[in-house]
C-alpha positions in Angstrom: 72.4 -80.3 -32.3 72.6 -76.6 -31.8 72.4 -75.3 -28.2 68.9 -73.9 -28.7 68.6 -73.3 -24.9 71.3 -70.6 -25.1 70.5 -69.3 -28.6 66.8 -68.7 -28.0 66.4 -65.9 -25.5 63.0 -65.5 -23.9 62.0 -62.4 -21.9 59.2 -63.5 -19.5 58.5 -59.8 -18.7 57.9 -58.8 -22.3 54.5 -58.1 -23.6 55.3 -60.2 -26.7 53.9 -63.7 -26.5 56.5 -66.4 -25.7 55.7 -68.4 -28.9 56.3 -65.2 -31.0 59.7 -64.7 -29.2 60.7 -68.2 -30.1 59.6 -67.9 -33.7 61.4 -64.5 -34.0 64.6 -66.0 -32.6 64.5 -68.9 -35.1 63.9 -66.5 -38.0 67.0 -64.5 -37.0 69.0 -67.7 -36.7 67.9 -68.7 -40.2 68.5 -65.3 -41.8 71.9 -65.0 -40.1 72.9 -68.4 -41.5 73.2 -70.1 -38.1 70.5 -72.6 -39.3 70.9 -73.5 -43.0 68.0 -74.2 -45.4 67.1 -77.9 -45.3 68.2 -78.3 -41.6 65.8 -80.4 -39.5 64.6 -78.8 -36.3 63.9 -80.7 -33.1 60.4 -82.0 -32.8 57.9 -80.0 -30.8 58.3 -82.4 -27.9 62.1 -82.2 -28.0 62.1 -78.4 -28.3 59.7 -78.1 -25.4 62.1 -80.1 -23.2 65.1 -78.1 -24.5 63.5 -74.7 -23.7 61.5 -75.9 -20.7 58.3 -74.7 -22.2 54.9 -76.3 -22.7 54.6 -78.3 -26.0 51.6 -76.1 -27.0 53.9 -73.1 -27.0 56.3 -74.8 -29.3 53.5 -75.9 -31.6 52.3 -72.3 -31.8 55.8 -71.1 -32.6 56.3 -73.7 -35.4 52.8 -73.0 -36.8 53.8 -69.3 -37.0 56.9 -70.2 -38.9 55.0 -72.6 -41.2 52.5 -69.8 -42.0 55.4 -67.5 -43.0 57.0 -70.2 -45.1 60.2 -70.4 -43.0 59.8 -74.1 -42.2 57.9 -77.0 -43.6 56.6 -80.3 -42.3 57.6 -83.5 -44.1 55.1 -86.3 -43.2 56.7 -89.1 -41.1 60.1 -87.4 -41.5 60.1 -84.2 -39.5 60.2 -80.4 -39.6 62.9 -78.7 -41.6 63.9 -75.2 -42.6 62.5 -74.4 -46.0 64.8 -74.8 -49.0 63.5 -71.6 -50.5 63.4 -68.9 -47.8 60.7 -66.3 -47.9 62.9 -63.5 -48.8 61.4 -60.8 -51.1 62.8 -60.9 -54.6 61.2 -58.3 -56.7 60.8 -59.1 -60.4 60.8 -56.5 -63.1 57.7 -56.1 -65.2 59.8 -55.2 -68.2 61.8 -57.5 -70.3 65.5 -57.2 -70.5 66.2 -57.0 -66.7 66.8 -53.8 -64.9 65.3 -50.6 -66.3 66.6 -47.1 -65.7 63.7 -45.6 -63.8 65.2 -42.2 -62.6 68.5 -41.9 -64.5 67.3 -38.9 -66.5 66.2 -35.5 -65.2 62.5 -34.8 -64.9 61.1 -33.2 -68.1 57.9 -31.9 -66.6 57.6 -28.3 -65.3 58.3 -27.8 -61.6 59.6 -25.0 -59.4 63.3 -24.3 -59.4 63.2 -21.1 -57.2 63.2 -22.7 -53.8 66.5 -21.9 -52.0 68.4 -24.8 -50.5 71.1 -25.0 -47.9 74.6 -23.9 -48.7 76.4 -26.9 -50.1 80.1 -27.5 -49.5 81.7 -29.6 -52.2 85.1 -29.7 -50.6 86.3 -32.6 -48.4 86.5 -31.9 -44.7 90.0 -32.2 -43.3 90.6 -34.7 -40.6 89.8 -33.3 -37.1 88.1 -30.3 -38.7 86.0 -28.1 -36.4 82.4 -27.3 -37.4 80.9 -24.1 -35.9 77.2 -23.9 -36.1 74.8 -21.0 -35.5 73.9 -22.1 -31.9 73.1 -25.8 -31.5 72.8 -27.4 -28.0 75.3 -30.0 -26.9 73.7 -33.3 -27.5 76.1 -34.9 -24.9 74.2 -33.0 -22.2 70.7 -34.1 -23.3 68.8 -36.5 -20.9 68.7 -39.3 -23.5 69.0 -42.0 -20.9 65.8 -40.9 -19.3 64.0 -40.6 -22.6 65.3 -44.1 -23.7 64.0 -45.5 -20.4 60.6 -44.1 -21.2 60.8 -45.4 -24.8 61.4 -48.9 -23.4 58.4 -48.7 -21.1 56.2 -47.5 -23.9 57.4 -50.3 -26.3 56.7 -53.0 -23.6 53.6 -51.5 -22.2 50.0 -52.3 -22.8 49.4 -48.9 -24.6 51.9 -49.7 -27.4 49.2 -50.8 -30.0 47.2 -47.7 -29.2 50.1 -45.3 -29.5 51.4 -46.8 -32.7 48.0 -46.3 -34.4 47.3 -42.9 -32.7 46.2 -40.1 -35.1 46.3 -36.8 -33.3 47.2 -34.1 -35.8 48.0 -31.5 -33.1 50.2 -33.7 -30.9 49.6 -36.3 -28.3 47.3 -35.2 -25.5 49.9 -36.1 -22.9 52.5 -33.8 -24.5 50.0 -31.0 -25.0 49.0 -31.1 -21.3 52.7 -31.2 -20.2 53.6 -28.3 -22.6 50.8 -26.1 -21.5 51.9 -26.5 -17.8 55.6 -26.0 -18.8 54.9 -22.8 -20.7 52.4 -21.3 -18.2 54.9 -21.9 -15.4 58.1 -20.8 -17.2 56.8 -18.0 -19.5 53.9 -16.5 -17.7 51.4 -17.6 -20.4 47.8 -18.3 -19.5 46.8 -20.9 -22.1 45.0 -24.2 -22.4 45.5 -27.1 -24.8 43.0 -25.3 -27.1 45.7 -22.7 -27.7 48.5 -25.2 -28.6 49.6 -27.0 -31.7 52.6 -29.4 -31.5 54.8 -29.2 -34.6 58.0 -30.9 -35.9 60.2 -28.1 -34.7 59.8 -24.3 -34.7 60.5 -24.1 -38.4 57.2 -26.0 -39.2 55.4 -23.7 -36.8 56.8 -20.6 -38.6 55.7 -22.0 -41.9 52.2 -22.9 -40.7 51.6 -19.6 -39.0 52.8 -17.6 -42.0 50.9 -19.7 -44.5 47.7 -19.1 -42.5 48.1 -15.3 -42.8 50.0 -14.3 -45.9 48.8 -13.9 -49.5 51.0 -13.1 -52.5 51.8 -9.4 -52.5 51.4 -8.9 -48.7 54.0 -7.0 -46.7 55.9 -8.5 -43.8 58.0 -6.5 -41.3 61.2 -8.3 -40.4 64.4 -7.2 -38.6 67.6 -6.2 -40.4 69.4 -8.6 -40.2 66.8 -11.4 -39.8 66.6 -15.1 -39.4 67.2 -16.0 -43.0 65.1 -19.2 -43.2 62.0 -17.4 -41.9 62.6 -14.7 -44.5 62.7 -17.4 -47.2 59.4 -18.8 -46.0 57.7 -15.4 -46.3 59.2 -14.9 -49.8 58.0 -18.4 -50.9 54.5 -17.4 -49.8 54.7 -14.4 -52.1 55.2 -11.7 -49.5 57.3 -8.6 -49.7 59.8 -8.0 -46.9 60.2 -4.6 -45.2 63.4 -4.6 -43.1 63.6 -2.7 -39.9 67.1 -2.1 -38.3 68.2 -3.7 -35.1 70.5 -2.1 -32.6 71.7 -3.0 -29.1 68.2 -2.5 -27.7 66.4 -4.6 -30.3 64.3 -3.8 -33.3 63.8 0.0 -34.0 60.2 0.6 -32.8 60.1 4.0 -34.5 60.9 2.2 -37.8 58.0 -0.3 -37.1 55.6 2.5 -36.4 56.6 4.5 -39.5 56.1 1.4 -41.7 52.6 0.8 -40.2 51.6 4.4 -41.0 52.5 4.2 -44.7 52.0 0.6 -45.6 49.4 -2.1 -44.9 51.4 -4.6 -43.0 50.0 -8.2 -42.9 52.5 -9.6 -40.4 55.4 -8.7 -38.1 58.1 -11.4 -37.5 60.1 -10.7 -34.4 62.6 -12.3 -32.0 62.6 -10.1 -29.0 64.6 -12.5 -26.8 68.2 -13.4 -28.0 67.5 -12.0 -31.4 68.6 -14.1 -34.3 71.2 -13.5 -35.6 72.5 -10.6 -33.4 71.7 -12.1 -30.0 70.4 -8.8 -28.5 67.4 -8.7 -26.1 64.8 -6.1 -26.7 64.6 -3.5 -24.0 61.5 -3.3 -21.8 60.7 0.2 -23.0 60.6 -1.0 -26.6 58.5 -4.0 -25.7 55.9 -1.8 -24.0 55.7 0.5 -27.1 55.5 -2.5 -29.5 52.6 -4.0 -27.6 50.8 -0.7 -27.8 51.3 -0.7 -31.6 50.2 -4.3 -31.9 46.9 -3.5 -30.1 46.4 -0.2 -31.9 46.9 -1.6 -35.4 45.6 -5.1 -34.6 48.9 -6.3 -36.1 49.4 -10.1 -36.4 52.8 -11.0 -34.9 54.9 -14.2 -35.0 57.0 -14.1 -31.9 59.9 -16.6 -32.3 61.3 -17.5 -28.9 63.6 -20.2 -29.9 65.9 -20.4 -26.9 64.1 -18.6 -24.1 65.4 -20.8 -21.3 69.1 -20.0 -21.7 69.4 -16.5 -20.1 72.4 -16.2 -17.9 73.0 -13.1 -15.7 69.4 -12.6 -14.7 65.9 -14.0 -15.2 64.8 -14.1 -18.8 62.4 -11.4 -19.9 58.8 -12.7 -20.3 57.6 -12.9 -23.9 55.3 -10.5 -25.6 52.7 -13.3 -25.6 52.5 -13.1 -21.8 51.2 -9.5 -22.0 47.9 -8.2 -23.3 48.0 -8.3 -27.1 44.3 -8.9 -28.1 45.2 -12.4 -29.4 47.4 -10.9 -32.1 50.6 -12.6 -31.0 51.4 -16.1 -32.3 54.1 -17.5 -30.0 56.5 -20.1 -31.3 59.1 -22.1 -29.5 60.9 -25.5 -29.6 62.2 -28.3 -27.4 64.9 -28.8 -29.9 67.2 -26.1 -28.4 66.8 -27.8 -25.0 67.7 -31.3 -26.3 69.4 -31.8 -29.7 68.9 -30.7 -33.3 67.3 -34.1 -34.3 64.6 -33.8 -31.6 62.1 -32.0 -33.8 59.4 -31.0 -31.4 58.1 -27.4 -31.4 54.9 -25.6 -30.7 52.6 -22.9 -32.0 50.5 -20.9 -29.5 47.6 -18.8 -30.6 43.9 -18.1 -30.3 41.8 -21.3 -30.3 40.0 -20.5 -33.6 43.4 -19.9 -35.3 44.9 -23.2 -33.8 42.0 -25.2 -35.2 42.7 -24.1 -38.7 46.5 -24.3 -38.3 46.0 -27.9 -37.2 43.9 -28.6 -40.3 46.7 -27.2 -42.4 49.3 -29.3 -40.6 47.3 -32.4 -41.3 47.8 -31.9 -45.1 51.6 -32.3 -44.7 51.9 -34.4 -41.5 49.2 -36.8 -40.4 50.9 -37.4 -37.0 54.0 -36.4 -35.2 56.6 -38.6 -33.5 54.2 -40.2 -31.1 56.8 -42.1 -29.1 59.1 -39.1 -28.7 56.2 -36.9 -27.7 55.1 -39.4 -25.1 58.6 -39.8 -23.7 59.1 -36.0 -23.6 55.9 -35.5 -21.7 57.1 -37.9 -19.0 60.4 -36.1 -18.5 58.6 -32.8 -18.3 56.1 -34.1 -15.7 58.7 -35.8 -13.5 61.0 -32.7 -13.4 63.8 -34.3 -15.5 63.6 -31.5 -18.1 63.8 -28.8 -15.5 66.9 -30.4 -14.0 68.4 -30.7 -17.4 67.8 -27.0 -18.2 69.5 -26.0 -14.9 72.5 -28.2 -15.5 73.0 -27.3 -19.2 72.4 -23.6 -18.5 75.3 -23.6 -16.1 77.5 -25.3 -18.8 76.5 -22.9 -21.6 77.0 -19.9 -19.3 80.6 -21.0 -18.7 81.2 -21.7 -22.4 79.7 -18.2 -23.3 82.1 -16.6 -20.8 85.1 -18.7 -22.1 84.4 -18.0 -25.7 83.8 -14.3 -25.2 87.1 -14.0 -23.3 89.0 -15.8 -26.1 87.4 -13.6 -28.8 88.1 -10.4 -26.8 91.7 -11.3 -26.2 92.6 -12.7 -29.7 90.2 -11.2 -32.2 89.6 -7.6 -31.1 91.6 -6.4 -34.0 89.2 -8.0 -36.5 85.8 -8.2 -34.9 83.3 -6.1 -32.8 81.0 -8.0 -30.5 79.0 -7.6 -27.3 78.8 -10.6 -25.0 75.2 -11.7 -25.1 72.9 -12.0 -22.0 71.9 -15.4 -23.0 71.5 -17.8 -25.9 73.9 -20.3 -27.5 76.0 -18.1 -29.9 78.0 -14.9 -30.2 77.4 -12.4 -33.0 80.7 -11.4 -34.5 80.8 -8.3 -36.7 84.0 -8.4 -38.8 85.5 -5.0 -39.6 85.4 -3.8 -43.2 89.0 -4.8 -44.0 88.1 -8.4 -43.3 85.5 -9.5 -45.8 83.6 -12.4 -44.4 83.7 -14.4 -47.6 87.5 -14.4 -47.6 87.5 -15.3 -43.9 85.3 -18.3 -44.4 87.3 -19.5 -47.3 90.6 -19.2 -45.5 89.2 -20.8 -42.3 87.9 -23.7 -44.4 91.4 -24.3 -45.8 92.7 -24.4 -42.2 90.1 -26.9 -41.1 87.4 -24.6 -39.6 84.0 -24.8 -41.2 81.1 -22.4 -40.5 77.8 -24.1 -41.1 74.9 -21.8 -41.8 76.2 -19.0 -39.6 77.3 -16.2 -42.0 75.5 -13.0 -43.0 77.5 -11.3 -45.7 75.8 -11.9 -49.1 73.0 -10.2 -50.9 70.8 -8.0 -48.6 73.1 -9.0 -45.7 76.3 -7.8 -47.4 76.5 -4.7 -45.2 76.5 -6.8 -42.0 79.7 -8.8 -42.6 78.8 -10.8 -39.5 78.4 -14.4 -38.4 76.9 -16.3 -35.5 79.6 -18.2 -33.6 77.8 -21.1 -31.8 79.7 -22.0 -28.7 77.2 -24.3 -26.9 78.1 -27.5 -28.7 81.9 -26.9 -28.6 84.3 -28.2 -25.9 86.9 -25.7 -24.6 89.7 -27.2 -26.7 87.5 -26.9 -29.8 86.8 -23.2 -29.0 90.4 -22.5 -28.5 91.4 -24.1 -31.9 88.6 -22.3 -33.7 89.5 -18.9 -32.3 93.2 -19.5 -32.9 92.5 -20.3 -36.6 90.5 -17.1 -36.9 93.4 -15.1 -35.2 96.0 -16.6 -37.6 94.0 -15.8 -40.8 93.3 -12.2 -39.7 96.8 -11.1 -38.7 
């Protein structure tokens, strides 16, 4: 007889009934082949003695298995594992066996103009280094704390409610926590009526733009600009008007001139750690921009994707924290604080706008990641997220200094750059004699891949620049990456 006492593990503290735990363990043993079809199981009395449980508990477990067709009762013989296990075996409704359901391309008309990510068909070399455009280091994220909260939620009495929860705008717990977090850290004065939880900042950008733009509308963006946001506006039928960016941020005179001669439906702006150039807009320009926003009643998307990582001084408060007549839609994300796969962002706006944005979100996403949202709300409330920000900010500051020093010492002949005040990437402008397309190709051959970081094609050709994300690289990886760039530029 099998040692059922050691094979069947029962957690008395679990919210799952003991008879269900016994049944589940037996199912696993059957599917794993530990117990073969046709094998007789101990009687209910014998199993009760073996497991030191009441016989009624074993009866309930066996009845559960009988209901699911895993075991069967043979009168006056005993209980055995079914000869035909209840595994799903789909049958084709067509004769001749398998049919080729999707082997041919679709023949109906559909859109082909939606740009996709850059695809690299070449095989990566062993020990290749991938430089991104500024991802956080997932090794620093407080996943142990979040996992602990996940376990509590999975075992708690609220599990059934959470698993069936339908809150299109995010769980109430996370909305409450996020409002407090943003009011305290960014000087906002909002309530949950002003907040929509999204799956990352990218969804928030799309929802905000889709609520405002119509085909033919004009959108002001920086030059260069965050290219995925640009693609969103283009897909919605908007025309982009590009305004230059210098070391003080977007050219406010250029914004004002555009407002004077063209009806502008939206301004998309990243005042803090501008993407891709990393510059922070000066206070003088912020003040003037707010005046224009109020004067022209200009709708604005303020993308503040990595506000918390400002190094040498306190971060500059967002435009949304100042008087703007409810024209500024403020967007941010917890993704940059945790890891790229933690897709939780937020959209802040006037209450009447958020109601309609929530209705739009419902059409593409009935509910968010409830468990992650609940776990995140806990680590916000207990201070774990603040502690993580302080710890990771110190690490990223050191990596920023290290990478900047390496670039200055080894690549000054090929690139121009200014060490950023914050953020998770450097903006490297390659000199004209070093076309970025050639640099990327040579780097790839040497085992260095740049993933979504380059601005050198089409409208961005004049920039010949790339974002060099340092936050997720260890010092040895930074050294190798910079050394490869040095070798291919000398």
